[in-house]
N, C-alpha and C positions, 0 to 999 in steps of 0.2 A: 229332323228328317222330313217326313209326313209335313208337319205342318208348313215347310216353306214351301213344297211342292203344290200342298194346295194354293198359295198365292199366289202361283209362278205365274195363272195364265190372268189374273187379276192385273199384277205386276207389267207384265209384256201388253198388257190392253192401254194401260197409263198412258209409258212408254211411246207406240201406235201413236195413240190418239196427242202428246207431246213433239213428237216429230214431222207427224200432218199436220197437224190442227192448230196448234197453240205458236209453237215458234215460227211458222210462213207470215200469222198474224203480229206478231209482234216485230219479225224482220220488216212486211211490210210498214208496219204505221210507223217505227223510227224513220224506214224513206220518206215518208209524206213529210214529218215533222221535217226532218233534212231539207225537203225540198221547197219548204212553207218557208224553213230559215232563211235561204239562200236565194229567194226573189230578191229583183232587184228593177228600180226604174229604166223601161221600157220592154221589159218583156214582153212576150203576144202568149196568153192563158186563155183557161178555158173554164168556166165553173163548172160544178156539180149540178147545173141547172143547164147546161149550153151557153149560156155566154159567153161569144169570144171576145177579148179585148185586150188594152194595153195596158201594165202596170201603169199608172202616173206617178204616185206619190204613193210612201212606207208610213205610214202615220207612226203607228208603234207596231208593238209585240204582237198583234192580234189582229189588225186592220189594214187593209190598203183600199187605195182610192184607185177605180179603175175604168177608163177613156173607151166609150163603145159607140156605135151608131145611133144607141139611145142617148149619146150625151156620159157625163162623170158619175159615177156610182162609187157608194161605201160600202165593203164587203170584208166578211174576215177572211183570214189566209186559210182555215180548216175549209172555206166552199171551193176554191181552189181546187180542180181534178190534175194531179199529177199525171196521170196517164194520158190524159187526151190532153192536156198543155206540152210534153213532150212529143206527141205525135203530133201536134202543130207544128212545134220547132223544127223537128226531123224533114219536113217537109221542104 
């Protein structure tokens, strides 16, 4: 019984770290992956570097072609910011 009570603080600390740090990161990563997969032609997006653009073409699973004031550019889907794009679409 003493050995279990000795490990109890370590177990509680692991649970706190899991529920407040690891689990939210996993949930957020899943949401970002779903957002990138759900992109469609005509969506207005913002990249993580701050470029505002419109999706012209989804070339494959990883890349898309965006049109902005500077012209057409090819970006990775992972470089599109989920939060900034959702704020832009909600306006």
